[in-house]
Structures are given as C-alpha cells and as structure tokens.
C-alpha positions as CSV (number, residue, x, y, z in Angstrom):
1,X,-67.2,-19.2,27.2
2,X,-63.8,-18.7,25.6
3,X,-60.5,-18.9,27.4
4,X,-60.0,-15.2,27.1
5,X,-63.2,-14.4,29.0
6,X,-62.2,-16.9,31.7
7,X,-58.8,-15.3,32.0
8,X,-60.3,-11.8,32.3
9,X,-62.9,-12.9,34.9
10,X,-60.2,-14.8,36.9
11,X,-57.9,-11.7,36.8
12,X,-60.7,-9.5,38.0
13,X,-61.6,-11.8,40.9
14,X,-58.0,-12.1,41.9
15,X,-57.6,-8.3,41.8
16,X,-60.7,-7.8,43.9
17,X,-59.7,-10.4,46.5
18,X,-56.2,-8.9,46.7
19,X,-57.6,-5.5,47.4
20,X,-60.3,-6.7,49.8
21,X,-57.7,-8.6,51.8
22,X,-56.2,-5.4,53.0
23,X,-59.6,-4.0,53.9
24,X,-60.4,-7.1,55.9
25,X,-57.0,-7.2,57.6
26,X,-57.2,-3.5,58.6
27,X,-59.1,-4.2,61.9
28,X,-57.2,-7.4,62.7
29,X,-53.6,-6.4,62.0
30,X,-51.7,-3.1,62.4
31,X,-48.4,-2.9,60.6
32,X,-45.3,-2.0,62.6
33,X,-44.2,1.6,62.9
34,X,-41.1,1.1,60.7
35,X,-43.4,-0.3,57.9
36,X,-45.8,2.7,58.1
37,X,-42.9,5.1,58.0
38,X,-41.5,3.3,54.9
39,X,-44.9,3.6,53.2
40,X,-44.6,7.4,53.1
41,X,-41.8,7.0,50.5
42,X,-43.7,4.8,48.1
43,X,-45.3,7.7,46.1
44,X,-41.9,9.4,45.7
45,X,-40.3,6.1,44.6
46,X,-43.0,5.4,42.1
47,X,-43.0,8.9,40.6
48,X,-39.2,8.8,40.3
49,X,-39.4,5.5,38.5
50,X,-41.9,6.9,36.1
51,X,-40.5,10.3,35.4
52,X,-36.7,9.9,35.3
53,X,-36.6,7.5,32.4
54,X,-38.7,9.9,30.4
55,X,-36.4,12.8,31.3
56,X,-33.0,11.1,31.0
57,X,-33.6,8.6,28.2
58,X,-34.3,8.8,24.5
59,X,-35.1,5.7,22.3
60,X,-34.3,3.4,25.2
61,X,-30.8,4.8,25.6
62,X,-29.4,7.1,28.3
63,X,-29.3,10.6,26.8
64,X,-26.1,12.4,27.7
65,X,-26.6,15.3,27.7
66,X,-30.3,15.0,28.4
67,X,-33.0,16.7,26.5
68,X,-32.7,20.3,27.8
69,X,-36.4,21.3,27.9
70,X,-37.3,18.0,29.6
71,X,-34.5,18.4,32.2
72,X,-35.3,22.0,33.0
73,X,-39.0,21.4,33.1
74,X,-38.5,18.5,35.5
75,X,-36.1,20.6,37.6
76,X,-38.5,23.5,37.9
77,X,-41.3,21.1,38.7
78,X,-39.2,19.5,41.5
79,X,-38.4,23.0,43.0
80,X,-42.1,24.1,42.8
81,X,-43.3,20.9,44.4
82,X,-40.7,21.2,47.2
83,X,-41.7,24.8,47.9
84,X,-45.5,24.8,47.3
85,X,-46.6,21.2,48.0
86,X,-49.3,21.8,45.3
87,X,-49.6,19.2,42.6
88,X,-51.5,21.4,40.2
89,X,-49.0,24.2,40.5
90,X,-46.1,21.7,40.1
91,X,-47.5,20.2,36.9
92,X,-48.4,23.5,35.5
93,X,-45.0,25.0,36.1
94,X,-43.1,22.0,34.7
95,X,-45.3,22.0,31.6
96,X,-45.0,25.8,31.0
97,X,-41.2,25.6,31.3
98,X,-41.0,22.5,29.1
99,X,-43.3,23.9,26.3
100,X,-41.8,27.4,26.4
101,X,-38.3,25.9,26.0
102,X,-39.5,23.6,23.2
103,X,-41.0,26.6,21.4
104,X,-37.9,28.8,21.9
105,X,-35.4,26.1,20.9
106,X,-37.5,24.7,18.1
C-alpha cells in the first residue's frame, strides 16, 4: 500500500474519530450557557468570512470602489435575509440583482 493511501485512510479515521467524539460526549458533558450562546454566531461568522472577500476583493487586492453588481447583490441579499429569514429567497434575490446589474452595465 502506498504512502498516499495510508495518508488518506489516516485522515479519514481521524476525521471520523473527531466527529464521533462530539456524539459520544453529548450525554456526558453539556457545554456552559455562554458557550452555547456563542455557537449561534458561528454560521454568521463563517458566511461573512466566505462572502466578503469575494465581494470586496479582486485579484487578491482590496477593490476600492468595490465591484458594483457584487456589492449591490450582496446588500440586497443581506436585506432580504434579514426581513424574510428564507435562504432560497435570499440567494435568489442576490443572484437576480447581481446578474441584472451585470447585464445592464455590461
């Protein structure tokens, strides 16, 4: 067996054990309330870290002013998400604004 296969199997086993550890600990340990409150913000932080570089950067550099269709599409998506709490409507509204502006501006 080559070293690549051993590395892949080891990575898979480590990933499985890491995920199972939380399932096994669930009945034995309850996180403190402050920790559970903080976990509510993880999805927002992750989405922000993924989306803002795409909206505000071009070719690895900060784009000032930012790309207008991306910025307005993201802004509309944020407003729709805030008001509707519907992920599909949010994605759809952001994409419609983005592609419409790309088509209009050229």
